[in-house]
KEKE-3310 file (N, C-alpha, C; in steps of 0.2 Angstrom, whole numbers, plus 5000, padded with zeros to 4 digits):
npx = (5050:5058:5073:5083:5098:5114:5125:5139:5156:5163:5161:5156:5138:5131:5131:5121:5112:5098:5102:5098:5100:5102:5103:5107:5119:5121:5129:5132:5138:5125:5117:5128:5127:5119:5118:5127:5123:5112:5122:5128:5116:5112:5123:5123:5108:5108:5101:5094:5092:5093:5105:5114:5110:5099:5093:5092:5085:5072:5071:5072:5061:5050:5052:5051:5035:5034:5039:5031:5020:5024:5034:5051:5067:5077:5067:5059:5068:5072:5059:5058:5069:5064:5052:5056:5064:5055:5046:5055:5060:5047:5039:5036:5048:5059:5061:5075:5079:5072:5081:5091:5090:5087:5098:5107:5103:5105:5116:5112:5101:5108:5118:5134:5136:5147:5151:5154:5170:5174:5164:5159:5169:5166:5151:5155:5162:5150:5138:5143:5139:5129:5111:5107:5098:5090:5082:5076:5071:5060:5059:5057:5062:5071:5079:5083:5090:5101:5105:5111:5119:5127:5132:5131:5119:5119:5123:5111:5097:5087:5077:5071:5061:5054:5040:5041:5050:5042:5037:5026:5031:5042:5035:5027:5037:5043:5031:5029:5042:5042:5052:5060:5060:5068:5081:5084:5093:5094:5103:5109:5112:5103:5093:5081:5074:5081:5084:5076:5062:5064:5068:5058:5049:5052:5064:5082:5096:5108:5116:5127:5133:5132:5143:5137:5123:5103:5096:5083:5080:5088:5087:5084:5092:5092:5103:5104:5098:5100:5097:5102:5117:5132:5142:5157:5161:5157:5164:5167:5158:5159:5167:5156:5146)
npy = (5180:5188:5190:5187:5194:5188:5176:5183:5183:5173:5186:5197:5202:5191:5181:5171:5164:5153:5138:5126:5107:5094:5078:5065:5062:5076:5075:5062:5050:5042:5039:5033:5019:5015:5018:5007:4995:4997:4996:4981:4976:4975:4972:4958:4955:4955:4958:4953:4960:4978:4988:4994:5007:5008:4998:5007:5016:5010:5006:5020:5024:5017:5017:5030:5030:5021:5028:5037:5029:5024:5029:5033:5026:5013:5000:5002:5005:4991:4985:4990:4986:4972:4972:4978:4968:4960:4965:4967:4954:4948:4939:4932:4935:4922:4911:4910:4920:4931:4930:4933:4947:4953:4952:4960:4971:4974:4981:4994:4995:4990:4997:5005:5020:5033:5050:5064:5069:5083:5086:5085:5091:5106:5107:5107:5122:5128:5126:5133:5149:5148:5142:5125:5116:5098:5091:5080:5068:5053:5034:5034:5025:5020:5030:5036:5027:5027:5041:5039:5030:5039:5049:5063:5068:5074:5087:5095:5107:5103:5088:5084:5072:5068:5062:5068:5083:5096:5113:5115:5106:5115:5126:5123:5119:5132:5140:5131:5131:5145:5152:5163:5168:5173:5173:5162:5146:5133:5120:5110:5095:5092:5099:5099:5093:5100:5114:5121:5122:5127:5139:5143:5144:5154:5154:5156:5146:5133:5126:5113:5103:5085:5073:5060:5061:5059:5054:5055:5068:5077:5093:5111:5124:5144:5151:5165:5168:5175:5171:5160:5151:5144:5131:5123:5112:5104:5111:5123:5130:5135:5145:5158:5157)
npz = (4936:4950:4953:4966:4974:4969:4979:4988:4989:5009:5021:5016:5014:5019:5027:5042:5033:5030:5026:5016:5011:4996:4998:4991:4981:4981:4996:4996:4987:4976:4964:4956:4960:4955:4943:4939:4945:4933:4923:4925:4923:4908:4901:4906:4901:4887:4876:4859:4849:4854:4860:4873:4875:4870:4878:4889:4889:4888:4900:4908:4904:4911:4924:4926:4923:4937:4945:4948:4953:4961:4969:4975:4973:4979:4981:4971:4960:4959:4957:4944:4934:4936:4927:4917:4911:4908:4899:4890:4886:4884:4891:4910:4920:4924:4941:4942:4936:4941:4956:4952:4947:4961:4965:4959:4961:4976:4979:4979:4987:4999:5000:5005:5012:5011:5013:5002:4997:5006:5011:5026:5032:5027:5030:5044:5044:5041:5046:5057:5055:5049:5047:5045:5036:5031:5016:5009:4995:4995:5000:5017:5024:5018:5015:5027:5033:5025:5029:5042:5041:5036:5045:5047:5052:5063:5058:5056:5058:5055:5049:5034:5025:5009:4998:4986:4979:4974:4968:4980:4990:4993:4996:5005:5016:5019:5024:5036:5044:5045:5036:5029:5010:5002:5010:5010:5004:4994:4991:4979:4967:4957:4943:4941:4953:4962:4962:4953:4956:4970:4966:4958:4970:4977:4983:4984:4974:4974:4963:4962:4951:4949:4940:4941:4942:4939:4923:4925:4933:4926:4918:4909:4914:4917:4912:4915:4926:4941:4951:4956:4961:4954:4957:4958:4966:4981:4991:4989:4993:5007:5005:5000:5008)
capx = (5050:5061:5079:5088:5105:5119:5129:5145:5161:5161:5164:5150:5133:5127:5131:5117:5106:5096:5106:5094:5104:5099:5106:5108:5123:5125:5132:5134:5137:5119:5116:5131:5127:5112:5122:5133:5117:5110:5127:5127:5108:5112:5127:5116:5102:5111:5096:5095:5091:5094:5109:5114:5107:5091:5087:5093:5079:5066:5070:5070:5053:5048:5057:5047:5031:5035:5042:5024:5017:5028:5040:5059:5071:5079:5063:5056:5071:5071:5052:5058:5071:5058:5046:5060:5065:5047:5043:5059:5058:5040:5037:5036:5054:5060:5062:5080:5081:5072:5085:5098:5090:5087:5107:5110:5098:5107:5122:5110:5096:5113:5127:5138:5138:5151:5148:5160:5176:5175:5158:5161:5173:5162:5145:5157:5164:5145:5136:5143:5138:5121:5106:5107:5091:5093:5078:5078:5066:5061:5058:5056:5067:5077:5083:5085:5098:5106:5109:5112:5126:5133:5135:5131:5113:5121:5123:5107:5091:5081:5079:5065:5062:5048:5038:5042:5053:5041:5036:5022:5034:5047:5031:5025:5042:5043:5027:5028:5047:5043:5057:5060:5064:5074:5087:5085:5095:5093:5108:5109:5115:5096:5090:5074:5071:5082:5085:5068:5056:5067:5067:5049:5044:5056:5070:5087:5095:5117:5119:5132:5134:5137:5143:5133:5118:5101:5095:5076:5086:5091:5082:5087:5093:5092:5109:5105:5095:5104:5096:5105:5124:5133:5149:5161:5162:5152:5168:5165:5151:5163:5169:5151:5143)
capy = (5179:5192:5188:5189:5194:5181:5176:5187:5178:5176:5191:5200:5201:5183:5175:5170:5161:5149:5133:5117:5103:5089:5072:5060:5065:5080:5074:5057:5048:5036:5036:5028:5013:5013:5016:5000:4991:4996:4994:4976:4971:4977:4965:4951:4953:4951:4958:4952:4967:4982:4990:4996:5015:5007:4995:5012:5022:5007:5007:5027:5026:5011:5019:5035:5029:5020:5033:5043:5024:5020:5033:5034:5023:5007:4996:5006:5002:4984:4985:4994:4982:4966:4977:4978:4962:4956:4969:4965:4946:4946:4933:4934:4933:4916:4913:4911:4927:4937:4930:4938:4953:4953:4952:4967:4977:4973:4985:4998:4993:4989:5000:5009:5027:5038:5058:5066:5072:5088:5088:5084:5100:5112:5105:5109:5127:5132:5126:5139:5153:5148:5136:5121:5110:5093:5091:5072:5065:5044:5032:5036:5023:5019:5038:5036:5023:5032:5047:5036:5028:5044:5050:5070:5068:5082:5096:5099:5107:5098:5084:5081:5067:5068:5060:5073:5088:5099:5118:5114:5105:5119:5133:5119:5118:5139:5142:5127:5134:5152:5155:5170:5164:5178:5173:5155:5142:5126:5116:5102:5093:5089:5103:5096:5093:5105:5122:5125:5121:5130:5146:5145:5145:5161:5154:5156:5140:5133:5121:5108:5097:5079:5067:5053:5064:5053:5055:5058:5073:5084:5099:5115:5130:5146:5153:5173:5170:5178:5168:5152:5152:5138:5128:5117:5106:5108:5113:5130:5135:5140:5155:5162:5157)
capz = (4944:4955:4956:4973:4975:4971:4985:4989:4996:5014:5022:5013:5019:5017:5035:5046:5030:5030:5019:5013:5009:4994:5000:4987:4976:4985:5002:4994:4979:4975:4959:4953:4963:4951:4936:4939:4942:4925:4919:4925:4920:4902:4901:4908:4896:4881:4869:4854:4846:4858:4862:4879:4876:4870:4884:4897:4888:4891:4909:4910:4904:4915:4929:4925:4925:4942:4950:4950:4955:4967:4973:4973:4980:4979:4980:4965:4957:4959:4951:4936:4935:4932:4923:4909:4907:4907:4891:4881:4884:4882:4896:4915:4923:4932:4947:4945:4934:4946:4959:4948:4948:4966:4964:4955:4966:4982:4980:4980:4993:5007:5001:5010:5013:5013:5011:4996:5000:5008:5015:5033:5033:5025:5035:5049:5044:5037:5053:5062:5053:5045:5049:5041:5036:5025:5013:5003:4995:4993:5003:5023:5029:5015:5017:5035:5033:5022:5034:5048:5038:5032:5050:5046:5054:5067:5057:5055:5064:5055:5042:5029:5020:5008:4993:4980:4978:4967:4972:4985:4994:4995:4999:5013:5020:5020:5029:5042:5045:5044:5034:5022:5005:5000:5014:5011:4998:4993:4989:4976:4961:4953:4941:4942:4961:4970:4960:4947:4960:4972:4964:4959:4978:4978:4985:4980:4974:4973:4959:4960:4947:4951:4932:4939:4943:4936:4918:4924:4936:4922:4916:4909:4919:4914:4912:4918:4932:4946:4959:4955:4960:4953:4960:4954:4971:4989:4997:4987:4997:5013:5002:4998:5015)
cpx = (5057:5067:5083:5094:5110:5125:5135:5150:5159:5165:5159:5144:5129:5128:5125:5110:5103:5098:5101:5097:5099:5103:5108:5112:5123:5130:5133:5134:5132:5120:5121:5132:5122:5115:5128:5129:5115:5115:5127:5122:5108:5117:5124:5114:5104:5104:5097:5096:5092:5101:5109:5109:5099:5089:5088:5087:5072:5067:5068:5062:5049:5047:5052:5039:5030:5036:5034:5016:5017:5031:5048:5061:5074:5074:5058:5060:5073:5063:5055:5061:5069:5053:5051:5062:5060:5047:5051:5061:5051:5038:5038:5044:5053:5062:5069:5083:5078:5078:5091:5098:5090:5094:5111:5108:5101:5112:5117:5107:5103:5118:5129:5139:5142:5149:5155:5162:5174:5167:5157:5164:5170:5155:5150:5156:5155:5141:5137:5143:5130:5117:5107:5101:5096:5086:5079:5073:5068:5059:5061:5063:5073:5083:5085:5090:5102:5110:5111:5119:5131:5135:5133:5124:5114:5122:5116:5100:5086:5080:5071:5065:5054:5046:5041:5046:5050:5039:5033:5024:5039:5040:5029:5030:5044:5037:5028:5033:5045:5049:5056:5063:5069:5082:5090:5087:5096:5098:5109:5112:5108:5093:5083:5072:5074:5083:5078:5063:5055:5064:5058:5046:5047:5061:5077:5091:5106:5116:5124:5131:5138:5137:5136:5125:5109:5098:5087:5077:5086:5085:5086:5088:5095:5099:5108:5099:5099:5104:5098:5114:5127:5141:5152:5160:5159:5157:5169:5163:5155:5165:5164:5145:5145)
cpy = (5185:5188:5190:5191:5187:5184:5180:5183:5180:5181:5198:5199:5194:5178:5176:5167:5156:5141:5127:5114:5096:5084:5066:5061:5070:5079:5069:5054:5042:5036:5031:5021:5011:5010:5009:4994:4990:4993:4982:4971:4971:4972:4960:4950:4952:4953:4957:4957:4975:4984:4992:5002:5013:5002:5002:5015:5018:5008:5013:5027:5020:5014:5026:5036:5024:5024:5038:5038:5023:5023:5032:5030:5016:5001:4997:5004:4996:4982:4986:4988:4974:4968:4977:4972:4958:4957:4966:4958:4943:4941:4937:4934:4924:4918:4914:4919:4935:4938:4933:4944:4956:4955:4959:4975:4979:4977:4992:5000:4993:4993:5004:5015:5032:5045:5060:5070:5078:5092:5087:5092:5104:5112:5109:5117:5131:5131:5130:5146:5153:5142:5132:5117:5106:5092:5084:5071:5056:5041:5033:5032:5021:5025:5040:5033:5026:5039:5044:5033:5033:5046:5057:5071:5076:5088:5099:5101:5104:5095:5081:5076:5066:5063:5062:5077:5093:5108:5120:5112:5109:5125:5130:5121:5127:5141:5137:5129:5141:5155:5161:5170:5168:5177:5165:5150:5136:5125:5108:5101:5092:5097:5103:5097:5098:5112:5124:5124:5126:5138:5147:5145:5153:5161:5155:5149:5138:5127:5118:5103:5090:5074:5062:5055:5059:5056:5058:5065:5080:5087:5103:5121:5137:5151:5162:5174:5169:5175:5161:5152:5143:5138:5122:5111:5109:5110:5122:5133:5138:5147:5160:5159:5157)
cpz = (4943:4955:4961:4972:4975:4978:4986:4994:5001:5015:5021:5017:5022:5021:5038:5039:5031:5024:5020:5010:5004:4999:4998:4981:4976:4991:5002:4989:4980:4969:4956:4953:4957:4943:4936:4941:4935:4922:4917:4923:4911:4898:4901:4902:4891:4876:4865:4847:4847:4859:4869:4879:4874:4876:4890:4895:4888:4898:4911:4908:4908:4922:4929:4927:4934:4949:4951:4954:4963:4973:4971:4978:4976:4976:4973:4958:4955:4953:4943:4932:4930:4929:4915:4905:4905:4899:4886:4880:4883:4886:4903:4918:4927:4936:4947:4942:4940:4954:4959:4949:4955:4968:4965:4959:4973:4985:4981:4985:5000:5005:5007:5007:5015:5010:5008:5000:5000:5012:5020:5034:5032:5029:5043:5051:5044:5043:5058:5061:5050:5048:5043:5041:5031:5023:5004:5001:4992:4997:5009:5026:5026:5017:5023:5035:5030:5029:5038:5047:5037:5039:5051:5048:5060:5066:5055:5060:5063:5047:5041:5024:5016:5001:4986:4981:4972:4972:4974:4990:4999:4998:5006:5020:5022:5024:5034:5044:5047:5041:5028:5017:5004:5004:5014:5003:4998:4987:4984:4970:4954:4949:4943:4948:4964:4967:4954:4952:4966:4972:4961:4964:4979:4982:4983:4980:4973:4970:4958:4958:4948:4944:4934:4942:4938:4931:4921:4930:4931:4920:4915:4913:4915:4916:4916:4924:4939:4953:4960:4956:4957:4954:4957:4960:4976:4991:4997:4991:5003:5010:5000:5005:5023)
residu = (UNK:UNK:UNK:UNK:UNK:UNK:UNK:UNK:UNK:UNK:UNK:UNK:UNK:UNK:UNK:UNK:UNK:UNK:UNK:UNK:UNK:UNK:UNK:UNK:UNK:UNK:UNK:UNK:UNK:UNK:UNK:UNK:UNK:UNK:UNK:UNK:UNK:UNK:UNK:UNK:UNK:UNK:UNK:UNK:UNK:UNK:UNK:UNK:UNK:UNK:UNK:UNK:UNK:UNK:UNK:UNK:UNK:UNK:UNK:UNK:UNK:UNK:UNK:UNK:UNK:UNK:UNK:UNK:UNK:UNK:UNK:UNK:UNK:UNK:UNK:UNK:UNK:UNK:UNK:UNK:UNK:UNK:UNK:UNK:UNK:UNK:UNK:UNK:UNK:UNK:UNK:UNK:UNK:UNK:UNK:UNK:UNK:UNK:UNK:UNK:UNK:UNK:UNK:UNK:UNK:UNK:UNK:UNK:UNK:UNK:UNK:UNK:UNK:UNK:UNK:UNK:UNK:UNK:UNK:UNK:UNK:UNK:UNK:UNK:UNK:UNK:UNK:UNK:UNK:UNK:UNK:UNK:UNK:UNK:UNK:UNK:UNK:UNK:UNK:UNK:UNK:UNK:UNK:UNK:UNK:UNK:UNK:UNK:UNK:UNK:UNK:UNK:UNK:UNK:UNK:UNK:UNK:UNK:UNK:UNK:UNK:UNK:UNK:UNK:UNK:UNK:UNK:UNK:UNK:UNK:UNK:UNK:UNK:UNK:UNK:UNK:UNK:UNK:UNK:UNK:UNK:UNK:UNK:UNK:UNK:UNK:UNK:UNK:UNK:UNK:UNK:UNK:UNK:UNK:UNK:UNK:UNK:UNK:UNK:UNK:UNK:UNK:UNK:UNK:UNK:UNK:UNK:UNK:UNK:UNK:UNK:UNK:UNK:UNK:UNK:UNK:UNK:UNK:UNK:UNK:UNK:UNK:UNK:UNK:UNK:UNK:UNK:UNK:UNK:UNK:UNK:UNK:UNK:UNK:UNK:UNK:UNK:UNK:UNK:UNK:UNK)
# end
């Protein structure tokens, strides 16, 4: 892949770019709610032979299968917790157990959404210099609820909620919106969903890591790829765009 030019600090030639933002764990914290629920689930389950890491590995494998069949989000997570209990206890969940798991997942399904510090101010600045779009994956109703609660929708010219963020998604978005890939940047925390497929589609990308990124979203990035700008915090975007 031919590497586009790296972004220069603001004042250079890169104002007027198209910036596409991920939502979960880029604009607001999301996976930390899932992690807390998993911690509670592991402590409650008290498996006689498996430790927490081993239970998490089983749950991750179940979630990976359920993502393919049912998509992303809280409903898939709830299904996966119940399937994990049934697999590890080798029996169906009792009514009481099912209710308890419903309670563990409630924080995920109904939790508050607050922008990460610096997001509101940075989007306000960037929106005066560039075209901003939002691209998020998951259950449409669930993602729209979070966006509504965040109060950030007005910053974006277009909002796109998709089932998956793969190279075909980015190519379709490029075609439908008439984007010039070399002048377009995908900004997110997930190597698997935000960075690698966007690069494969010819876009540039900005990687902003989040300590709570879901294990299934991890993937190796090419340190020599000049089309990927790595930042430590969301607010640093103001110095590049």
